[in-house]
KOLSEGU-922328 format. One line per 5 residues: number of its first residue (from 0); for each residue x, y, z of N, C-alpha, C. Coordinates in steps of 0.001 Angstrom, whole numbers, plus 500000, padded with zeros to 6 digits. Layout:
<atoms>
NUM	X:Y:Z:X:Y:Z:X:Y:Z; ...
</atoms>
This chain:
<atoms>
0	186067:619649:586982:185628:620505:588078:184681:619745:588997; 183687:619080:588375:182743:618303:589162:183406:617068:589752; 184413:616514:589038:185102:615329:589535:185733:615601:590890; 186266:616810:591086:186925:617118:592356:185934:617016:593509; 184742:617536:593335:183745:617451:594401:183300:616012:594630
5	183170:615242:593554:182815:613834:593726:183890:613079:594484; 185148:613466:594274:186248:612809:594983:186409:613322:596412; 185687:614375:596745:185770:614960:598086:184363:615136:598650; 183680:614025:598930:182272:614107:599359:182095:614724:600747; 183184:614933:601480:183082:615525:602810:182872:617034:602756
10	183050:617654:601597:182896:619104:601473:181448:619491:601773; 181285:620509:602640:179948:620941:603052:179516:622255:602406; 180457:623172:602252:180092:624476:601696:181128:624915:600666; 180724:625870:599846:181582:626415:598788:181682:627918:598972; 182872:628458:598752:183046:629897:598619:183407:630188:597161
15	182689:631100:596545:183095:631593:595231:183688:632973:595455; 184849:633246:594878:185542:634502:595174:186288:635013:593957; 186162:636329:593734:186942:637046:592730:187870:638019:593441; 188910:638446:592745:189908:639360:593308:189546:640788:592937; 189392:641675:593932:189098:643071:593619:190398:643841:593376
20	190301:645149:593143:191485:645925:592787:192507:645983:593902; 192074:645846:595150:193006:645832:596281:193513:644433:596609; 193122:643443:595806:193552:642076:596067:192697:641344:597074; 191561:641935:597459:190675:641304:598433:189742:640306:597749; 189480:639149:598384:188508:638212:597811:187088:638703:598061
25	186299:638799:597011:184903:639214:597106:184037:638107:596519; 183026:637679:597258:182196:636604:596745:181113:636167:597689; 180768:634884:597642:179607:634359:598353:179913:632976:598925; 179109:632615:599910:179102:631246:600449:177872:630533:599883; 178084:629304:599405:177022:628568:598713:176987:627126:599236
30	175791:626576:599502:175722:625159:599891:176236:624259:598776; 176855:623170:599157:177500:622312:598175:176500:621691:597201; 175230:621561:597594:174248:620948:596696:173984:621804:595452; 174397:623090:595497:174224:623958:594336:175522:624107:593538; 176449:623205:593763:177748:623294:593088:177614:623191:591571
35	176764:622297:591075:176623:622141:589631:176137:623430:588984; 175185:624087:589652:174643:625321:589094:175708:626412:589031; 176464:626562:590110:177471:627633:590135:178578:627335:589133; 178939:626062:588974:180008:625708:588037:179569:625899:586588; 178281:625703:586326:177775:625815:584955:177356:627245:584606
40	176604:627875:585503:176007:629179:585211:176770:630350:585813; 177662:630086:586742:178328:631171:587443:177407:631818:588459; 177759:633018:588866:176934:633772:589813:176936:635231:589380; 176211:636057:590114:176115:637464:589761:176329:638323:591006; 177061:639401:590836:177045:640492:591811:177495:641770:591121
45	177336:642915:591759:177563:644187:591066:178999:644360:590583; 179135:645002:589431:180463:645362:588937:181240:646155:589985; 180526:646977:590744:181174:647854:591733:181876:647086:592833; 181541:645807:593019:182146:645023:594103:183645:644815:593876; 184089:644811:592622:185521:644673:592363:186242:646024:592452
50	185513:647069:592831:186063:648417:592890:185727:649061:594244; 185847:648267:595318:185618:648784:596670:186917:649318:597252; 186809:650099:598325:188027:650565:598978:188545:649508:599942; 189638:649805:600628:190304:648803:601470:189426:648371:602646; 188435:649207:603016:187494:648855:604071:186312:648058:603536
55	186150:647965:602224:185020:647271:601627:183827:648160:601347; 184043:649487:601324:182963:650436:601067:182947:650852:599599; 181766:651273:599134:181643:651794:597777:182553:652996:597561; 182957:653183:596328:183754:654349:595953:182806:655494:595589; 182969:656609:596276:182125:657768:595996:182342:658237:594551
60	181230:658592:593901:181244:659106:592530:181692:658067:591500; 181772:656799:591887:182121:655786:590897:180978:655607:589911; 181269:655603:588616:180203:655366:587626:179634:653955:587696; 180302:653082:588450:179806:651707:588580:178673:651587:589588; 178406:652655:590375:177400:652540:591437:176092:653177:590963
65	175760:654348:591444:174430:654907:591175:174244:655326:589718; 175309:655790:589088:175187:656291:587712:174662:655234:586752; 174994:653978:587003:174541:652880:586146:173580:651950:586879; 173037:652411:588002:172089:651590:588739:172713:650443:589491; 174037:650508:589715:174761:649427:590408:174463:648077:589760
70	174691:648032:588455:174331:646862:587650:175204:645656:587987; 174638:644492:587724:175333:643226:587963:176203:642836:586784; 177297:642156:587105:178051:641391:586132:177835:639914:586399; 178276:639088:585474:178215:637639:585676:179627:637144:585939; 179757:636306:586950:181074:635790:587347:181132:634303:587080
75	182130:633913:586321:182264:632524:585901:183535:631924:586483; 183543:630610:586676:184737:629967:587229:185960:630172:586336; 187108:630368:586952:188361:630377:586206:188756:628937:585890; 189871:628799:585191:190352:627455:584842:190752:626653:586082; 190879:627332:587205:191414:626698:588409:190499:625606:588954
80	189189:625843:588913:188247:624870:589449:188218:624871:590967; 187536:623876:591534:187383:623774:592983:188701:623386:593643; 188882:623878:594860:190047:623510:595664:189665:623590:597141; 190403:622904:598014:190071:622950:599442:190412:624309:600052; 189801:624606:601193:190114:625787:601991:190698:625292:603309
85	192006:625074:603385:192596:624397:604541:192558:625199:605840; 192256:626484:605776:192298:627277:606995:190966:627300:607753; 189906:626711:607172:188616:626665:607857:188451:625346:608600; 187671:625382:609677:187443:624169:610466:186517:623198:609751; 185466:623720:609125:184523:622855:608423:185005:622605:606996
90	184832:621384:606493:185306:621065:605134:184626:621955:604087; 185416:622768:603422:184882:623745:602484:185749:623782:601235; 185143:624269:600147:185859:624379:598885:185799:625824:598398; 186849:626232:597704:186922:627546:597080:186842:627382:595569; 186027:628222:594931:185951:628248:593480:186295:629660:593016
95	187513:629889:592512:187864:631220:592001:187028:631571:590765; 186600:632835:590688:185752:633303:589598:186294:634632:589070; 185886:635005:587857:186207:636322:587320:185020:636861:586557; 185009:638175:586310:183786:638876:585944:183691:639177:584455; 182442:639023:583937:182123:639285:582543:180837:640100:582451
100	180635:640709:581287:179339:641285:580960:178404:640159:580511; 177108:640472:580464:176135:639455:580055:176386:638947:578641; 176957:639789:577786:177210:639367:576394:178521:638608:576236; 179181:638318:577359:180404:637525:577314:181683:638326:577297; 181609:639649:577165:182819:640485:577180:183449:640490:578572
105	184766:640406:578650:185428:640529:579953:185161:641908:580554; 184983:641955:581864:184845:643234:582568:186231:643842:582737; 186434:645012:582146:187772:645613:582119:188279:645989:583502; 187386:646125:584482:187813:646476:585831:188240:645296:586672; 188228:644097:586116:188670:642893:586831:190181:642763:586665
110	190956:642730:587757:192421:642670:587614:192920:641419:586911; 192197:640323:587010:192632:639113:586304:192503:639312:584792; 191443:639975:584363:191313:640294:582940:192386:641278:582494; 192794:642185:583391:193862:643129:583032:195147:642381:582691; 195488:641380:583498:196669:640573:583206:196470:639781:581922
115	195296:639208:581737:195060:638413:580539:195174:639265:579273; 194769:640543:579346:194901:641430:578190:196365:641645:577821; 197224:641778:578838:198661:641887:578575:199175:640599:577935; 198732:639464:578434:199198:638186:577887:198734:637983:576448; 197608:638596:576078:197170:638532:574676:198198:639175:573755
120	198848:640230:574235:199894:640875:573431:201062:639917:573213; 201386:639115:574210:202452:638122:574051:202018:637020:573094; 200797:636538:573272:200317:635454:572419:200288:635891:570959; 199945:637156:570718:199891:637652:569338:201253:637626:568665; 202328:637658:569451:203689:637622:568904:204315:636230:569026
125	203525:635243:569443:204050:633890:569596:204989:633745:570776; 204817:634574:571796:205704:634585:572955:204963:634121:574209; 205727:633527:575124:205160:633036:576374:206037:633473:577540; 205544:634305:578455:206324:634636:579648:206382:633443:580604; 207547:633232:581174:207743:632227:582219:208008:632994:583514
130	207124:632817:584492:207152:633673:585679:207290:632863:586957; 207936:633493:587930:207985:632965:589294:207973:634153:590246; 207426:633948:591429:207393:635032:592410:207973:634539:593732; 208518:635504:594472:209042:635266:595819:208265:636173:596770; 207622:635589:597764:206759:636350:598657:207315:636375:600069
135	207489:637580:600599:207919:637763:601979:206714:638130:602843; 206718:637647:604078:205628:637945:605002:206152:637858:606434; 205387:638428:607345:205718:638394:608762:204715:637515:609512; 205200:636726:610456:204348:636112:611466:204338:637052:612666; 203142:637374:613151:202984:638460:614119:202011:638057:615225
140	202358:638394:616453:201427:638328:617580:200770:639701:617684; 199514:639771:617305:198797:641049:617354:197743:641066:618452; 197939:640233:619472:196943:640132:620541:197015:641291:621529; 198145:642005:621566:198301:643130:622484:198230:644456:621765; 198577:645504:622459:198505:646842:621879:199613:647075:620858
145	200752:646385:621024:201858:646527:620095:202125:645202:619396; 202466:645291:618119:202805:644096:617366:204136:643541:617858; 204239:642212:617924:205498:641583:618284:205576:640209:617650; 206771:639659:617642:206952:638333:617070:206245:637311:617959; 205575:636294:617393:204917:635284:618226:205944:634483:619028
150	205559:634017:620198:206469:633119:620916:206637:631815:620147; 207808:631244:620245:208063:629974:619586:207147:628898:620151; 206404:628166:619303:205594:627063:619812:206436:625968:620465; 207726:625938:620173:208603:624907:620742:209167:625306:622100; 209607:626562:622217:210268:626981:623455:209434:627946:624300
155	208436:628572:623674:207669:629591:624374:208357:630941:624437; 209556:631046:623869:210320:632296:623918:210065:633130:622657; 210203:634446:622831:210131:635346:621689:211555:635687:621258; 211854:635462:619993:213166:635797:619452:213087:637188:618821; 213377:638207:619591:213257:639591:619126:214557:639975:618434
160	214713:639447:617228:215943:639677:616485:215713:639313:615020; 216583:639830:614177:216599:639385:612785:217383:638084:612700; 216874:637129:611947:217537:635824:611854:217622:635409:610379; 218431:636130:609633:218549:635890:608199:219060:634489:607909; 218292:633746:607105:218625:632363:606722:218875:631477:607930
165	218101:631686:608974:218251:630903:610199:217390:629643:610139; 218021:628496:610251:217276:627243:610346:216505:627197:611661; 217084:627748:612719:216399:627753:614018:215065:628493:613920; 215058:629629:613222:213816:630395:613093:212753:629592:612352; 213156:628867:611306:212207:628021:610591:211710:626889:611477
170	212619:626277:612225:212244:625140:613061:211323:625544:614207; 211431:626783:614668:210543:627251:615730:209078:627164:615309; 208823:627374:614021:207450:627354:613517:207247:626194:612545; 207887:625074:612860:207854:623929:611962:206433:623408:611740; 205608:623405:612770:204239:622894:612619:203461:623760:611631
175	203637:625072:611721:202958:625967:610783:203441:625727:609359; 204758:625663:609163:205268:625502:607806:204933:624126:607233; 204891:623108:608063:204489:621781:607584:203048:621809:607098; 202158:622414:607891:200765:622543:607466:200652:623401:606204; 201484:624443:606121:201432:625334:604962:201822:624601:603685
180	202885:623806:603738:203297:623074:602538:202280:621999:602164; 201684:621355:603154:200629:620375:602855:199446:621058:602177; 199094:622245:602680:197971:622982:602108:198286:623458:600697; 199510:623899:600463:199903:624306:599112:199792:623138:598141; 200184:621970:598588:200070:620781:597740:198610:620518:597396
185	197735:620629:598396:196316:620369:598167:195689:621409:597246; 196199:622653:597276:195643:623739:596466:196389:623919:595147; 197363:623063:594873:198179:623147:593653:198898:624490:593558; 199457:624914:594676:200308:626103:594713:201748:625604:594799; 202603:625936:593832:203932:625315:593756:204948:625947:594715
190	204718:625785:596009:205620:626350:597008:206943:625598:596993; 208029:626360:596946:209373:625780:596902:210106:626117:598197; 211207:626806:598109:212092:627048:599238:211497:628049:600219; 211680:627786:601504:211343:628728:602567:212635:629174:603246; 212718:630468:603551:213861:631007:604291:213355:631989:605335
195	214148:632178:606385:213881:633281:607304:214609:634511:606790; 214018:635684:607044:214524:636910:606453:215033:637870:607525; 215349:639100:607101:216027:640059:607973:215107:640688:609013; 213798:640622:608797:212870:641212:609751:212556:640262:610896; 212034:640803:611959:211656:640021:613133:210419:639173:612814
200	210590:637839:612820:209489:636954:612466:209145:636987:610993; 210123:637341:610143:209879:637484:608708:210400:636268:607949; 209622:635831:606968:209979:634655:606171:209685:634919:604709; 210289:634100:603864:210036:634164:602426:209821:632764:601900; 208853:632630:601005:208649:631369:600292:208610:631674:598799
205	209374:630902:598042:209417:631044:596591:208395:630102:595960; 207699:630590:594969:206819:629749:594162:207532:629423:592852; 207442:628197:592445:208179:627727:591276:207697:628416:589996; 208625:628551:589032:208312:629190:587769:207425:628291:586913; 206671:628932:586036:205814:628189:585123:205493:629032:583898
210	204959:628382:582877:204690:629030:581598:203285:629605:581505; 202567:629652:582605:201215:630209:582638:201216:631368:583630; 201319:632607:583112:201412:633769:583997:200115:634010:584763; 198968:633648:584168:197717:633763:584914:197730:632849:586120; 198217:631632:585943:198305:630707:587081:199307:631225:588116
215	200399:631821:587657:201369:632372:588603:200733:633449:589474; 199903:634309:588864:199201:635324:589646:198158:634688:590554; 197427:633693:590031:196491:632942:590879:197210:632371:592090; 198349:631732:591821:199109:631098:592903:199488:632113:593976; 199970:633277:593548:200388:634291:594516:199203:634802:595318
220	198085:635052:594648:196879:635537:595349:196373:634498:596344; 196259:633263:595882:195778:632192:596758:196747:631932:597902; 198048:632031:597629:199043:631816:598671:198888:632843:599787; 198652:634089:599430:198467:635112:600446:197235:634817:601303; 196136:634405:600680:194947:634041:601445:195235:632869:602367
225	195950:631879:601841:196260:630677:602612:197135:630988:603818; 198212:631726:603602:199139:632017:604702:198428:632767:605822; 197637:633771:605459:196939:634549:606482:195904:633704:607216; 195139:632898:606471:194128:632074:607112:194717:630989:607983; 195785:630341:607498:196388:629238:608244:197095:629737:609500
230	197705:630914:609425:198364:631465:610618:197370:631639:611748; 196166:632112:611441:195157:632289:612490:194798:630959:613149; 194808:629885:612379:194552:628561:612973:195651:628166:613942; 196842:628722:613735:197969:628413:614617:198115:629424:615746; 197197:630373:615859:197178:631253:617012:197926:632562:616870
235	198309:632925:615629:198969:634212:615414:198525:634752:614062; 199011:635921:613717:198680:636533:612432:199833:636352:611463; 199519:636401:610183:200533:636538:609141:200133:637731:608299; 201101:638531:607913:200787:639726:607147:201793:639950:606035; 201266:640370:604884:202087:640737:603730:202198:642251:603600
240	201773:642992:604630:201874:644442:604529:203329:644836:604361; 203544:645953:603687:204895:646312:603273:205812:646590:604455; 205309:647183:605527:206200:647626:606601:205451:647622:607937; 205274:646467:608559:204584:646439:609857:205404:647032:610993; 206744:646918:610921:207626:647434:611977:208482:648561:611401
245	208546:649664:612108:209342:650784:611629:210830:650483:611618; 211302:649620:612535:212738:649413:612722:213281:648191:611996; 212460:647533:611191:212917:646355:610458:212586:646511:608981; 213325:645831:608106:213012:645904:606675:211582:645444:606400; 211033:645911:605302:209681:645520:604926:209660:644260:604079
250	208475:643898:603628:208287:642684:602837:208081:643021:601372; 208797:642314:600507:208681:642495:599077:208005:641310:598414; 207665:641490:597143:207185:640403:596302:207958:640514:594991; 209055:639779:594917:209940:639865:593759:209455:638926:592658; 209618:639375:591431:209168:638611:590265:210353:638291:589363
255	210481:637037:588990:211468:636601:588002:210710:636209:586731; 211214:636643:585573:210564:636199:584344:211568:636132:583194; 211302:635174:582333:211957:635091:581024:210836:634975:580001; 211193:634922:578741:210192:634854:577672:210616:633791:576665; 209699:632886:576338:209964:631848:575352:209351:632235:574012
260	210054:631910:572922:209480:632117:571594:208641:630896:571215; 208113:630907:569991:207205:629844:569564:207878:628478:569532; 209217:628457:569433:209964:627187:569439:210420:626787:570838; 210006:627564:571841:210365:627238:573217:211737:627718:573632; 212352:628626:572854:213673:629145:573187:213552:630406:574029
265	214438:630539:574998:214465:631712:575857:215033:632886:575064; 214226:633914:574813:214676:635026:573976:215677:635920:574699; 215917:635697:575988:216927:636459:576728:218295:635782:576704; 218377:634566:576198:219611:633766:576265:220436:633942:574997; 221641:634511:575149:222572:634582:574023:223782:633671:574229
270	223684:632775:575203:224784:631858:575485:225817:632405:576438; 225704:633676:576805:226659:634293:577712:225968:634996:578856; 226723:635674:579728:226138:636306:580911:225404:637612:580626; 225666:638235:579459:225113:639570:579224:223671:639558:578743; 223177:638453:578181:221820:638403:577663:221704:639056:576298
275	220518:638951:575713:220299:639376:574336:219842:640837:574253; 219776:641334:573019:219188:642655:572790:217720:642667:573227; 217016:641566:573019:215612:641501:573450:215501:641694:574953; 216426:641119:575703:216417:641313:577156:216616:642791:577487; 217535:643448:576784:217777:644858:577052:216576:645712:576647
280	215887:645345:575567:214667:646069:575204:213619:645946:576319; 213484:644726:576868:212530:644527:577964:212921:645359:579182; 214213:645384:579491:214694:646200:580614:214372:647670:580373; 214579:648144:579151:214283:649541:578838:212805:649853:579055; 211932:648946:578645:210505:649152:578869:210149:649182:580344
285	210768:648302:581114:210531:648279:582559:210970:649588:583207; 212117:650090:582780:212625:651329:583366:211758:652522:582983; 211303:652548:581736:210500:653682:581283:209178:653769:582044; 208606:652625:582385:207293:652608:583047:207391:652574:584574; 208584:652456:585134:208712:652148:586556:208168:653244:587462
290	208482:654489:587193:208008:655559:588072:206487:655635:588064; 205885:655531:586876:204430:655617:586791:203743:654352:587299; 204483:653248:587377:203927:651991:587891:204039:651886:589403; 204610:652893:590045:204831:652816:591497:203543:652538:592253; 202427:653060:591781:201164:652835:592484:200783:651360:592503
295	201154:650624:591463:200890:649179:591437:201825:648461:592391; 203099:648862:592421:204094:648188:593249:204033:648623:594710; 203476:649794:594963:203343:650335:596324:201958:650958:596436; 200918:650130:596626:199547:650606:596440:198892:651269:597641; 199557:651256:598808:198900:651714:600031:199757:652731:600786
300	199169:653357:601781:199901:654349:602577:201156:653739:603196; 201021:652554:603764:202135:651898:604438:203232:651465:603470; 202885:651332:602181:203853:650853:601187:205086:651741:601118; 204907:653029:601315:205999:653977:601107:206950:654040:602300; 206556:653442:603425:207495:653292:604544:208599:652293:604203
305	208324:651393:603261:209302:650383:602855:210339:650941:601891; 209941:651903:601055:210813:652392:599990:211760:653455:600530; 212710:652992:601329:213680:653865:601994:215081:653446:601560; 215938:654371:601131:217281:653995:600683:218044:653195:601737; 218741:652165:601266:219575:651365:602144:218829:650412:603042
310	217557:650131:602721:216754:649290:603615:216177:648081:602893; 216963:647506:601980:216620:646266:601279:215427:646404:600343; 215067:647625:599959:214044:647838:598940:214584:648876:597965; 214527:648625:596657:215112:649569:595698:214347:650882:595670; 215070:651962:595465:214452:653286:595404:214773:654023:594106
315	215711:653534:593313:216082:654184:592067:215710:653343:590858; 215506:654013:589732:215209:653323:588473:216540:652930:587848; 216960:651700:588093:218280:651244:587653:218244:649738:587433; 219144:649279:586560:219285:647839:586369:220743:647471:586541; 220977:646191:586824:222337:645746:587100:222400:644229:586959
320	223617:643750:586774:223861:642310:586794:224190:641889:588226; 223476:640882:588711:223756:640262:590015:223966:641324:591105; 222977:642175:591280:223088:643286:592226:221716:643554:592825; 221545:643221:594092:220237:643333:594732:219907:644746:595204; 220812:645701:595012:220456:647078:595340:219733:647763:594188
325	219728:647142:593012:219062:647713:591839:217605:647258:591789; 216770:648064:591164:215359:647709:591048:215135:646586:590038; 216029:646472:589051:215969:645381:588080:217304:644653:588116; 217260:643392:588434:218479:642589:588586:218485:641483:587538; 219635:641283:586891:219829:640147:586003:220642:639109:586771
330	220009:638038:587244:220746:637040:588019:221780:636319:587162; 222838:635887:587812:223846:635082:587124:223365:633640:587035; 224184:632777:586442:223824:631371:586339:223786:630897:584906; 223222:629730:584716:223148:629092:583401:222455:630027:582403; 223083:630325:581260:222462:631228:580277:221088:630761:579809
335	220847:629460:579819:219539:628969:579391:218423:629468:580304; 218785:629816:581534:217812:630331:582503:217919:631850:582648; 218522:632524:581654:218677:633977:581757:217316:634632:581929; 217208:635508:582917:215911:636077:583271:216101:637452:583891; 214990:638148:584068:214954:639446:584717:214272:639284:586078
340	214873:639870:587096:214210:639936:588400:213769:641373:588648; 212478:641551:588876:211905:642870:589185:211689:642919:590695; 212343:643897:591375:212450:643862:592832:211689:644984:593548; 210827:645713:592843:210228:646910:593440:209006:646596:594292; 208182:645661:593875:206880:645467:594503:206984:645059:595965
345	206053:645565:596764:205917:645135:598150:205018:643919:598243; 205013:643297:599407:204161:642133:599613:202680:642455:599598; 202340:643746:599677:200944:644173:599772:200278:644397:598426; 200911:643998:597333:200365:644276:596007:199234:643323:595647; 198475:643723:594643:197571:642819:593945:198412:642060:592920
350	198566:640731:593039:199477:640009:592139:199109:640115:590664; 197816:640207:590351:197406:640318:588951:197852:641651:588359; 197610:642735:589084:198017:644045:588596:199536:644164:588549; 200210:643578:589532:201673:643638:589558:202262:642939:588343; 201817:641722:588055:202353:641005:586889:201954:641691:585588
355	200752:642263:585546:200351:643006:584350:201271:644193:584122; 201611:644911:585201:202487:646074:585072:203881:645670:584617; 204431:644601:585183:205780:644151:584833:205818:643620:583400; 204940:642674:583089:204968:642067:581756:204516:643050:580686; 203585:643940:581040:203152:644953:580084:204262:645929:579745
360	205010:646368:580751:206127:647280:580499:207221:646595:579687; 207488:645321:579986:208482:644585:579201:208045:644472:577744; 206755:644227:577510:206267:644155:576135:206353:645513:575447; 206078:646594:576174:206290:647921:575600:207727:648056:575089; 208670:647594:575915:210076:647675:575539:210406:646840:574322
365	209835:645633:574238:210070:644781:573067:209489:645420:571808; 208322:646027:571944:207697:646667:570783:208473:647900:570326; 209014:648660:571278:209692:649916:570940:211140:649704:570512; 211773:648626:571002:213150:648344:570645:214161:649315:571216; 213829:649964:572337:214763:650912:572946:215869:650207:573716
370	216955:650918:573946:218092:650396:574706:218166:651110:576052; 218373:650378:577128:218445:651029:578440:219783:651724:578634; 219886:652608:579623:221200:653150:579975:222110:652041:580484; 223363:652367:580679:224320:651354:581150:223894:650809:582507; 224132:649527:582766:223815:648981:584087:224672:649634:585159
375	224103:649753:586353:224869:650328:587450:225772:649252:588041; 226812:649697:588708:227680:648801:589475:227788:649357:590887; 228098:648488:591815:228215:648942:593200:226854:649213:593814; 226814:650123:594773:225611:650415:595531:224673:651309:594723; 223565:650748:594262:222630:651510:593433:221968:652650:594199
380	221939:652558:595535:221363:653665:596314:222166:654951:596148; 223445:654809:595820:224306:655977:595653:224347:656479:594207; 223744:655745:593292:223807:656111:591872:222906:657312:591586; 223331:658142:590667:222528:659298:590258:221570:658850:589156; 220435:658306:589583:219436:657772:588663:218071:658325:589057
385	217098:658291:588132:215743:658716:588500:215222:657898:589678; 214413:658524:590500:213939:657874:591722:212487:657421:591591; 212196:656284:592182:210824:655807:592298:210077:656739:593251; 208844:657135:592952:208132:658049:593845:208118:657544:595285; 208419:658445:596192:208399:658112:597620:207157:658653:598301
390	206261:659216:597509:205050:659846:598017:203846:659223:597321; 202890:658774:598117:201720:658070:597588:200916:658947:596638; 200705:660208:597003:199920:661110:596156:200586:661301:594799; 201908:661437:594787:202622:661579:593520:202459:660328:592660; 202514:659164:593300:202368:657910:592561:200987:657804:591931
395	199959:658256:592636:198603:658224:592089:198516:659104:590845; 199053:660312:590930:198993:661237:589800:199775:660708:588600; 200969:660151:588843:201786:659631:587750:201086:658490:587026; 200479:657601:587781:199808:656453:587178:198677:656907:586268; 197943:657895:586696:196789:658355:585931:197187:658991:584606
400	198331:659653:584564:198681:660496:583419:199635:659849:582424; 200297:658759:582778:201438:658270:582003:201022:657504:580746; 201717:657774:579650:201419:657118:578376:201756:655633:578400; 202822:655256:579094:203188:653831:579191:202082:653039:579875; 201522:653597:580948:200465:652925:581690:199241:652724:580803
405	198937:653707:579953:197764:653605:579079:197930:652542:578008; 199167:652131:577747:199406:651016:576831:199208:649674:577526; 199290:649668:578860:199218:648422:579627:197815:648160:580147; 197176:649185:580713:195883:649023:581367:194790:649768:580601; 193577:649252:580676:192438:649896:580024:192089:651200:580732
410	191421:652083:579994:190998:653352:580577:190044:653128:581744; 189190:652109:581647:188246:651830:582733:188976:651415:584001; 189975:650542:583858:190691:650106:585053:191472:651268:585662; 192103:652083:584837:192841:653234:585350:191895:654151:586128; 190742:654437:585549:189766:655291:586232:189322:654674:587559
415	188975:653395:587554:188498:652741:588775:189564:652740:589861; 190803:652443:589471:191867:652405:590458:192147:653798:591010; 192082:654808:590162:192298:656179:590633:191263:656575:591683; 189997:656276:591411:188946:656597:592367:189146:655838:593681; 189542:654573:593575:189777:653759:594773:190922:654322:595601
420	192031:654622:594959:193223:655059:595688:193046:656466:596261; 192344:657328:595543:192144:658673:596083:191226:658649:597307; 190254:657747:597302:189396:657625:598482:190179:657055:599657; 190990:656049:599389:191820:655466:600454:192822:656492:600971; 193427:657260:600060:194414:658267:600451:193792:659307:601370
425	192603:659784:601026:191944:660799:601848:191593:660260:603227; 191150:659023:603290:190768:658435:604580:191979:658131:605444; 193045:657621:604824:194238:657279:605588:194928:658517:606151; 194789:659651:605487:195430:660884:605960:194924:661307:607331; 193743:660822:607711:193155:661185:609002:193546:660229:610122
430	194302:659185:609802:194623:658151:610772:196091:658193:611162; 196398:657728:612369:197787:657578:612810:198395:656362:612133; 199723:656237:612223:200383:655069:611652:199859:653791:612310; 199648:653807:613609:199153:652631:614325:197777:652221:613807; 196922:653201:613557:195596:652889:613031:195688:652357:611605
435	196601:652894:610814:196790:652384:609461:197277:650937:609484; 198242:650657:610354:198780:649298:610455:197681:648323:610844; 196803:648730:611752:195713:647843:612181:194815:647465:611011; 194564:648419:610119:193716:648142:608959:194443:647251:607956; 195689:647563:607681:196415:646830:606640:196858:645441:607080
440	197003:645219:608373:197585:643966:608868:196899:642745:608281; 195585:642718:608311:194839:641551:607841:194346:641676:606407; 194304:642891:605865:193672:643064:604554:194622:642797:603397; 195834:643355:603443:196706:643250:602275:197538:641984:602281
</atoms>
């Protein structure tokens, strides 16, 4: 950790940041001369800071605020260590941190600890999830009253159209993507393929799979911060909000995962295209928890504008082989790479909570040994299957009450998230869609 700073003597300031329940970075700016102290001793701020609303305000009636005197937790560096902040003008470093009690216990309201608790269940069984994520986002000119696609830095023209898998669309913003890949390399974010998508100014970048699910969530969180910060340096906005434009598809965050046993074998691989019973048990767990997990996959008011039948986002609880209309897809290909793709989450999710919900539900399925219903064929939007909640209030209530969720998340985290979402829900109900979009554009 200290070696990185010694190798980068040009660094002037440090940001220490933890991820709150909404996926927002919360932390401090510190002079570089105090780097040794922060790396060794960590820092302190209130437990309530990881439980703020989308505006950054305290949650009313939260037991983390006045009831407990707004007590401090201690925040210690994660395994990630120092890394550059490529979107700032002055040479700066970021040190990701996570929250503990003074006696060393993890703070249950920290989303990174929530994911780690799920991974403990895998470690106890000698299993290792292998995860990869695909993140969609929009490049947006938000300088006027209405959002629009930025003009091409090459031609000066605005391409007001969908350009699915268009090389021209990628080349229009080549300087941005070149800087983005350089920055990912510097931050150890495994950015792979970039494509243009169906939305106006919409793109997707895949992050490579790995055997460390905590790092995969770190990568996704850091990638979102990087893309948004770097876009501003290039004179436009980037947003992972689920649905910035009413007339174009929204942005998703798809997750691919397989599971290795203690000998490094993929427990989903039976040598053929159908996969193993263990894979089907995992699918059953995912399906059982999917409706109650909607709040994790669609956490904001704008999220539910994306979950519309026939609009490239799944709306039914269904699984299928090689079928992108289903919420759970089993991709074809080499059986050794047999995996599950979970397609429900929007780009606006908290990556730690999202992976905890997916991997936790899969582990529920492995523990229970249930079998899913038959896979759907054809257009899953037309299938008579249970539906993912299309209403934010319903999703909040389901998450709070569901037994599957209580197996995945701690009671403290469930309570904190409920208070956060109900406060956000009440405030958003008073705003127009345009006002909601303005808030979500830069935050999620």
